[in-house]
C-alpha positions as CSV (number, residue, x, y, z in Angstrom):
1,X,-34.5,-132.0,-35.1
2,X,-31.1,-133.4,-35.1
3,X,-30.1,-136.1,-37.4
4,X,-26.6,-138.0,-37.9
5,X,-25.2,-138.6,-41.3
6,X,-22.5,-141.1,-42.3
7,X,-21.5,-143.1,-45.3
8,X,-19.0,-145.6,-47.0
9,X,-18.8,-147.9,-44.3
10,X,-17.8,-151.0,-46.9
11,X,-18.7,-153.7,-44.5
12,X,-17.1,-157.0,-45.8
13,X,-14.6,-154.8,-47.5
14,X,-11.6,-157.7,-48.0
15,X,-8.4,-156.0,-47.3
16,X,-6.6,-158.7,-49.1
17,X,-3.1,-156.9,-48.7
18,X,-3.3,-157.3,-44.6
19,X,-1.9,-160.3,-42.9
20,X,-4.8,-162.6,-41.0
21,X,-4.3,-161.4,-37.9
22,X,-4.6,-157.5,-39.3
23,X,-7.3,-158.7,-41.2
24,X,-9.5,-159.8,-38.5
25,X,-8.7,-156.6,-36.3
26,X,-9.8,-154.6,-39.4
27,X,-13.4,-156.4,-40.1
28,X,-13.9,-155.9,-36.2
29,X,-13.2,-152.3,-36.7
30,X,-15.7,-151.5,-39.2
31,X,-18.6,-153.3,-37.3
32,X,-17.4,-151.2,-33.9
33,X,-17.7,-148.2,-35.9
34,X,-21.5,-149.1,-35.9
35,X,-21.6,-149.3,-31.9
36,X,-19.9,-145.7,-32.4
37,X,-22.5,-144.3,-34.2
38,X,-24.8,-145.7,-32.1
39,X,-23.5,-144.0,-28.8
40,X,-23.1,-140.5,-30.9
41,X,-26.8,-140.9,-31.8
42,X,-27.9,-141.1,-28.3
43,X,-25.6,-138.5,-26.8
44,X,-27.1,-136.0,-29.3
45,X,-30.2,-137.3,-28.8
46,X,-30.8,-137.6,-33.0
47,X,-34.1,-138.3,-34.6
48,X,-32.6,-140.6,-37.3
49,X,-29.3,-141.8,-38.9
50,X,-28.9,-141.8,-42.8
51,X,-26.5,-143.8,-44.2
52,X,-25.3,-142.4,-47.7
53,X,-24.5,-145.5,-49.8
54,X,-22.1,-148.1,-49.9
55,X,-22.9,-149.6,-46.7
56,X,-21.5,-152.8,-47.8
57,X,-18.4,-153.4,-50.0
58,X,-20.0,-155.6,-52.5
59,X,-23.4,-157.3,-53.1
60,X,-21.5,-160.7,-52.9
61,X,-19.9,-161.0,-49.9
62,X,-20.4,-163.5,-46.6
63,X,-23.7,-163.3,-45.6
64,X,-21.9,-163.5,-41.7
65,X,-20.8,-160.0,-42.4
66,X,-24.8,-159.0,-42.6
67,X,-25.3,-161.1,-39.2
68,X,-22.7,-158.7,-37.4
69,X,-24.1,-155.7,-39.0
70,X,-27.4,-156.4,-37.6
71,X,-26.5,-157.2,-33.9
72,X,-24.6,-153.7,-34.4
73,X,-27.4,-152.0,-35.7
74,X,-29.6,-153.2,-32.9
75,X,-28.1,-151.0,-30.5
76,X,-29.0,-147.8,-32.3
77,X,-32.2,-146.1,-30.6
78,X,-33.6,-144.4,-33.5
79,X,-34.4,-145.2,-37.0
80,X,-31.2,-145.6,-39.5
81,X,-31.9,-145.1,-43.2
82,X,-30.3,-147.1,-45.9
83,X,-29.4,-145.2,-49.1
84,X,-27.7,-147.5,-51.7
85,X,-24.7,-146.5,-53.4
86,X,-22.2,-147.9,-56.3
87,X,-21.0,-150.9,-54.1
88,X,-24.6,-152.0,-52.9
89,X,-26.9,-150.9,-55.8
90,X,-30.3,-152.2,-55.4
91,X,-29.9,-154.6,-58.8
92,X,-31.3,-158.1,-58.7
93,X,-28.3,-159.5,-56.7
94,X,-28.9,-156.6,-54.2
95,X,-27.7,-157.8,-50.7
96,X,-29.9,-155.0,-49.1
97,X,-33.0,-156.6,-50.8
98,X,-31.7,-160.3,-49.7
99,X,-33.6,-162.6,-47.7
100,X,-30.4,-162.9,-45.3
101,X,-30.9,-159.2,-44.8
102,X,-34.7,-158.8,-44.5
103,X,-34.4,-161.7,-41.9
104,X,-31.4,-160.6,-40.1
105,X,-32.1,-156.5,-39.9
106,X,-33.5,-155.1,-36.5
107,X,-36.8,-153.0,-37.1
108,X,-35.1,-149.7,-36.6
109,X,-33.4,-150.2,-40.3
110,X,-35.3,-149.0,-43.3
111,X,-33.8,-149.5,-46.7
112,X,-35.1,-146.7,-49.1
113,X,-36.3,-148.4,-52.0
114,X,-37.6,-145.7,-53.9
115,X,-36.0,-142.5,-55.2
116,X,-38.1,-139.1,-53.7
117,X,-39.3,-138.0,-50.3
118,X,-40.3,-139.5,-47.5
119,X,-41.4,-138.3,-43.8
120,X,-38.5,-139.3,-41.5
121,X,-39.4,-137.3,-38.2
122,X,-42.3,-134.8,-37.7
123,X,-42.1,-132.0,-40.4
124,X,-39.0,-133.7,-41.9
125,X,-38.3,-135.4,-45.3
126,X,-35.6,-137.5,-46.5
127,X,-35.1,-136.7,-50.2
128,X,-33.5,-139.8,-51.4
129,X,-31.4,-141.1,-54.6
130,X,-30.5,-144.6,-54.4
131,X,-28.5,-146.7,-56.9
132,X,-30.5,-149.4,-58.6
133,X,-27.4,-150.1,-60.8
134,X,-23.9,-150.1,-60.6
135,X,-23.5,-147.9,-63.6
136,X,-26.3,-145.4,-64.0
137,X,-26.7,-143.4,-67.2
138,X,-27.6,-140.3,-65.1
139,X,-26.9,-137.9,-62.3
140,X,-29.4,-139.6,-59.9
141,X,-29.2,-137.0,-57.4
142,X,-30.5,-134.2,-60.4
143,X,-33.1,-136.9,-61.2
144,X,-34.7,-137.2,-57.8
145,X,-34.8,-133.2,-57.7
146,X,-36.4,-132.7,-60.9
147,X,-39.6,-134.5,-59.5
148,X,-39.9,-133.9,-56.0
149,X,-42.5,-131.2,-55.4
150,X,-41.8,-127.9,-53.3
151,X,-42.8,-128.2,-49.8
152,X,-42.1,-124.7,-48.5
153,X,-43.7,-125.9,-44.8
154,X,-41.2,-128.9,-44.2
155,X,-37.3,-129.6,-43.8
156,X,-35.8,-131.3,-46.8
157,X,-32.6,-133.5,-46.2
158,X,-31.2,-134.8,-49.6
159,X,-29.1,-138.0,-49.3
160,X,-27.2,-139.2,-52.3
161,X,-24.0,-141.1,-53.5
162,X,-21.2,-139.9,-56.0
163,X,-18.6,-137.7,-56.8
164,X,-18.6,-134.2,-58.3
165,X,-19.1,-133.4,-61.8
166,X,-15.8,-132.0,-63.5
167,X,-14.1,-132.6,-60.0
168,X,-14.0,-136.2,-58.5
169,X,-15.4,-137.7,-62.0
170,X,-16.4,-137.2,-65.6
171,X,-18.9,-140.2,-65.2
172,X,-22.3,-139.6,-66.5
173,X,-23.4,-140.4,-63.0
174,X,-21.6,-137.6,-61.3
175,X,-23.5,-135.3,-59.4
176,X,-23.7,-131.7,-60.6
177,X,-23.6,-129.5,-57.3
178,X,-25.0,-126.6,-59.4
179,X,-28.1,-128.6,-59.4
180,X,-27.9,-129.0,-55.8
181,X,-27.1,-125.4,-55.0
182,X,-29.8,-124.6,-57.2
183,X,-32.2,-126.7,-55.2
184,X,-31.0,-125.0,-52.0
185,X,-31.5,-121.5,-53.1
186,X,-35.4,-122.2,-54.4
187,X,-35.8,-123.8,-51.1
188,X,-36.5,-127.3,-52.5
189,X,-34.4,-128.8,-49.8
190,X,-32.8,-127.1,-46.8
191,X,-29.0,-129.5,-46.7
192,X,-27.6,-132.2,-48.8
193,X,-25.5,-135.3,-47.5
194,X,-23.3,-137.4,-50.2
195,X,-21.8,-140.3,-49.8
196,X,-18.5,-141.4,-52.0
197,X,-15.7,-139.3,-50.7
198,X,-13.9,-141.2,-47.8
199,X,-13.1,-137.8,-46.3
200,X,-15.2,-135.0,-44.3
201,X,-15.9,-132.6,-46.7
202,X,-17.9,-129.3,-46.8
203,X,-18.3,-128.9,-50.7
204,X,-20.4,-125.7,-49.9
205,X,-22.3,-124.3,-47.3
206,X,-25.2,-126.9,-47.0
207,X,-23.4,-129.5,-48.9
208,X,-21.6,-132.3,-47.2
209,X,-19.8,-135.3,-47.7
210,X,-19.5,-137.0,-44.2
211,X,-16.8,-139.1,-45.0
212,X,-15.9,-142.7,-44.1
213,X,-15.9,-143.4,-40.3
214,X,-12.8,-146.0,-40.9
215,X,-9.8,-145.0,-42.7
216,X,-9.3,-146.7,-45.9
217,X,-7.9,-146.0,-49.5
218,X,-10.4,-144.8,-51.9
Protein backbone atom coordinates (compact mmCIF):
# COMPACT_ATOMS: atom_id res chain seq x y z
CA UNK A 1 0.00 0.00 0.00
CA UNK A 2 1.19 3.50 -0.85
CA UNK A 3 -0.39 6.85 -0.15
CA UNK A 4 0.51 10.48 -0.80
CA UNK A 5 0.07 13.08 1.96
CA UNK A 6 -0.14 16.81 1.36
CA UNK A 7 -1.66 19.85 3.09
CA UNK A 8 -2.12 23.60 3.15
CA UNK A 9 -2.93 24.24 -0.50
CA UNK A 10 -4.90 27.32 0.56
CA UNK A 11 -6.49 27.64 -2.84
CA UNK A 12 -7.86 31.12 -3.42
CA UNK A 13 -5.27 32.87 -1.25
CA UNK A 14 -5.66 36.54 -2.25
CA UNK A 15 -1.93 37.48 -2.32
CA UNK A 16 -3.04 41.10 -2.09
CA UNK A 17 0.51 42.47 -1.93
CA UNK A 18 1.42 41.08 -5.34
CA UNK A 19 0.90 43.11 -8.55
CA UNK A 20 -1.96 41.97 -10.76
CA UNK A 21 0.17 40.02 -13.24
CA UNK A 22 2.09 38.22 -10.48
CA UNK A 23 -1.10 37.50 -8.56
CA UNK A 24 -2.56 35.74 -11.59
CA UNK A 25 0.54 33.54 -11.93
CA UNK A 26 0.43 32.88 -8.18
CA UNK A 27 -3.16 31.63 -8.41
CA UNK A 28 -2.35 29.51 -11.47
CA UNK A 29 0.57 27.87 -9.65
CA UNK A 30 -1.65 26.82 -6.76
CA UNK A 31 -4.01 25.05 -9.17
CA UNK A 32 -1.20 23.53 -11.22
CA UNK A 33 0.25 21.93 -8.10
CA UNK A 34 -2.82 19.68 -7.94
CA UNK A 35 -1.95 18.35 -11.38
CA UNK A 36 1.64 17.76 -10.23
CA UNK A 37 0.32 15.82 -7.24
CA UNK A 38 -1.78 13.75 -9.62
CA UNK A 39 1.29 13.00 -11.74
CA UNK A 40 3.23 11.91 -8.64
CA UNK A 41 0.34 9.73 -7.53
CA UNK A 42 0.29 8.02 -10.93
CA UNK A 43 4.09 7.65 -11.05
CA UNK A 44 4.22 5.97 -7.64
CA UNK A 45 0.98 4.00 -8.04
CA UNK A 46 -0.50 5.30 -4.81
CA UNK A 47 -3.78 3.96 -3.46
CA UNK A 48 -5.05 7.31 -2.25
CA UNK A 49 -4.14 10.94 -1.54
CA UNK A 50 -4.94 12.65 1.76
CA UNK A 51 -4.98 16.43 2.14
CA UNK A 52 -4.58 17.40 5.79
CA UNK A 53 -6.48 20.64 6.03
CA UNK A 54 -6.54 24.15 4.59
CA UNK A 55 -7.39 22.94 1.13
CA UNK A 56 -9.00 26.34 0.57
CA UNK A 57 -7.76 29.60 2.03
CA UNK A 58 -11.21 30.51 3.32
CA UNK A 59 -14.82 29.43 3.34
CA UNK A 60 -15.63 32.76 1.71
CA UNK A 61 -14.01 32.97 -1.70
CA UNK A 62 -14.79 33.15 -5.38
CA UNK A 63 -16.51 29.91 -6.37
CA UNK A 64 -14.54 29.95 -9.64
CA UNK A 65 -11.63 28.72 -7.52
CA UNK A 66 -13.69 25.62 -6.71
CA UNK A 67 -14.40 24.94 -10.38
CA UNK A 68 -10.74 25.26 -11.35
CA UNK A 69 -9.71 22.99 -8.49
CA UNK A 70 -12.32 20.42 -9.54
CA UNK A 71 -10.94 20.32 -13.09
CA UNK A 72 -7.43 19.67 -11.74
CA UNK A 73 -8.60 17.06 -9.23
CA UNK A 74 -10.32 15.12 -11.98
CA UNK A 75 -6.88 14.29 -13.37
CA UNK A 76 -5.97 12.28 -10.24
CA UNK A 77 -6.68 8.59 -10.81
CA UNK A 78 -7.25 7.59 -7.19
CA UNK A 79 -9.40 8.71 -4.25
CA UNK A 80 -8.50 12.08 -2.70
CA UNK A 81 -9.56 12.57 0.93
CA UNK A 82 -10.08 16.10 2.24
CA UNK A 83 -9.67 16.54 6.01
CA UNK A 84 -10.74 20.09 6.90
CA UNK A 85 -8.44 22.48 8.78
CA UNK A 86 -8.71 25.89 10.40
CA UNK A 87 -8.99 27.80 7.11
CA UNK A 88 -11.85 25.65 5.75
CA UNK A 89 -13.66 24.14 8.76
CA UNK A 90 -16.88 22.18 8.31
CA UNK A 91 -19.06 24.90 9.81
CA UNK A 92 -22.32 26.40 8.54
CA UNK A 93 -20.44 28.38 5.87
CA UNK A 94 -18.21 25.47 4.81
CA UNK A 95 -17.06 25.60 1.22
CA UNK A 96 -16.42 21.85 1.40
CA UNK A 97 -20.11 21.24 2.14
CA UNK A 98 -21.48 23.83 -0.29
CA UNK A 99 -23.63 22.98 -3.28
CA UNK A 100 -21.06 24.57 -5.56
CA UNK A 101 -18.44 22.16 -4.23
CA UNK A 102 -20.68 19.09 -4.39
CA UNK A 103 -21.82 19.90 -7.93
CA UNK A 104 -18.31 20.63 -9.20
CA UNK A 105 -16.09 17.97 -7.68
CA UNK A 106 -15.27 14.70 -9.44
CA UNK A 107 -16.30 11.44 -7.78
CA UNK A 108 -12.78 10.63 -6.59
CA UNK A 109 -12.86 13.54 -4.10
CA UNK A 110 -14.16 12.59 -0.66
CA UNK A 111 -14.72 15.11 2.13
CA UNK A 112 -14.27 13.47 5.52
CA UNK A 113 -17.28 14.76 7.47
CA UNK A 114 -16.86 12.70 10.65
CA UNK A 115 -13.97 12.14 13.00
CA UNK A 116 -12.87 8.52 13.27
CA UNK A 117 -11.63 5.60 11.20
CA UNK A 118 -12.75 4.73 7.69
CA UNK A 119 -11.43 2.15 5.25
CA UNK A 120 -9.53 3.76 2.37
CA UNK A 121 -7.87 0.63 0.93
CA UNK A 122 -8.10 -3.08 1.71
CA UNK A 123 -6.87 -3.49 5.28
CA UNK A 124 -6.08 0.23 5.60
CA UNK A 125 -7.93 2.86 7.64
CA UNK A 126 -7.64 6.63 7.65
CA UNK A 127 -8.15 7.96 11.19
CA UNK A 128 -9.25 11.55 10.60
CA UNK A 129 -9.68 14.56 12.84
CA UNK A 130 -11.37 17.26 10.71
CA UNK A 131 -12.08 20.74 12.06
CA UNK A 132 -15.76 21.63 12.52
CA UNK A 133 -15.16 25.17 13.75
CA UNK A 134 -12.40 27.71 13.26
CA UNK A 135 -11.77 27.82 17.00
CA UNK A 136 -11.95 24.33 18.56
CA UNK A 137 -11.74 24.20 22.35
CA UNK A 138 -9.83 20.90 22.44
CA UNK A 139 -7.08 18.95 20.70
CA UNK A 140 -9.07 17.27 17.92
CA UNK A 141 -6.34 14.71 17.22
CA UNK A 142 -6.28 13.62 20.87
CA UNK A 143 -10.08 13.51 20.87
CA UNK A 144 -10.27 11.08 17.95
CA UNK A 145 -7.54 8.88 19.38
CA UNK A 146 -9.60 8.47 22.54
CA UNK A 147 -12.58 7.02 20.69
CA UNK A 148 -10.96 4.89 17.98
CA UNK A 149 -11.06 1.20 18.79
CA UNK A 150 -7.86 -0.86 18.40
CA UNK A 151 -7.59 -2.89 15.20
CA UNK A 152 -4.27 -4.78 15.31
CA UNK A 153 -4.80 -6.46 11.95
CA UNK A 154 -5.23 -3.18 10.07
CA UNK A 155 -2.89 -0.40 8.98
CA UNK A 156 -3.96 2.90 10.54
CA UNK A 157 -2.93 6.35 9.26
CA UNK A 158 -3.80 9.37 11.37
CA UNK A 159 -4.69 12.54 9.45
CA UNK A 160 -5.12 15.81 11.34
CA UNK A 161 -4.29 19.48 11.37
CA UNK A 162 -2.70 21.88 13.84
CA UNK A 163 0.51 23.13 15.37
CA UNK A 164 2.25 21.19 18.10
CA UNK A 165 1.45 22.02 21.70
CA UNK A 166 4.12 24.16 23.34
CA UNK A 167 6.23 24.36 20.17
CA UNK A 168 4.15 25.98 17.47
CA UNK A 169 1.35 27.22 19.68
CA UNK A 170 -0.30 27.21 23.12
CA UNK A 171 -3.78 27.24 21.58
CA UNK A 172 -6.31 24.84 23.20
CA UNK A 173 -6.60 23.09 19.82
CA UNK A 174 -2.83 22.51 19.60
CA UNK A 175 -1.81 18.94 18.87
CA UNK A 176 -0.17 17.06 21.74
CA UNK A 177 2.64 15.10 20.12
CA UNK A 178 2.94 12.92 23.22
CA UNK A 179 -0.60 11.61 22.66
CA UNK A 180 0.21 10.68 19.07
CA UNK A 181 3.42 8.98 20.19
CA UNK A 182 1.50 6.94 22.75
CA UNK A 183 -0.94 5.84 20.06
CA UNK A 184 1.99 4.78 17.87
CA UNK A 185 3.68 2.92 20.72
CA UNK A 186 0.44 1.11 21.58
CA UNK A 187 -0.20 0.12 17.96
CA UNK A 188 -3.44 2.10 17.75
CA UNK A 189 -2.04 3.86 14.66
CA UNK A 190 0.95 3.18 12.42
CA UNK A 191 1.71 6.62 10.99
CA UNK A 192 0.59 10.24 11.46
CA UNK A 193 0.42 13.14 9.02
CA UNK A 194 -0.54 16.66 10.04
CA UNK A 195 -1.27 19.89 8.24
CA UNK A 196 -0.52 23.44 9.44
CA UNK A 197 3.26 23.80 9.15
CA UNK A 198 4.14 25.01 5.68
CA UNK A 199 7.46 23.17 5.54
CA UNK A 200 8.21 19.46 5.25
CA UNK A 201 8.95 18.40 8.84
CA UNK A 202 9.59 15.10 10.55
CA UNK A 203 8.31 15.91 14.04
CA UNK A 204 9.32 12.40 15.17
CA UNK A 205 9.66 8.98 13.53
CA UNK A 206 6.29 8.24 11.86
CA UNK A 207 4.93 11.74 12.63
CA UNK A 208 5.22 14.07 9.64
CA UNK A 209 4.09 17.44 8.33
CA UNK A 210 4.05 17.14 4.52
CA UNK A 211 4.21 20.94 4.22
CA UNK A 212 2.63 23.30 1.71
CA UNK A 213 3.41 22.45 -1.93
CA UNK A 214 3.71 26.13 -2.91
CA UNK A 215 5.86 28.67 -1.06
CA UNK A 216 3.92 31.00 1.24
CA UNK A 217 4.55 32.97 4.39
CA UNK A 218 2.63 31.33 7.25
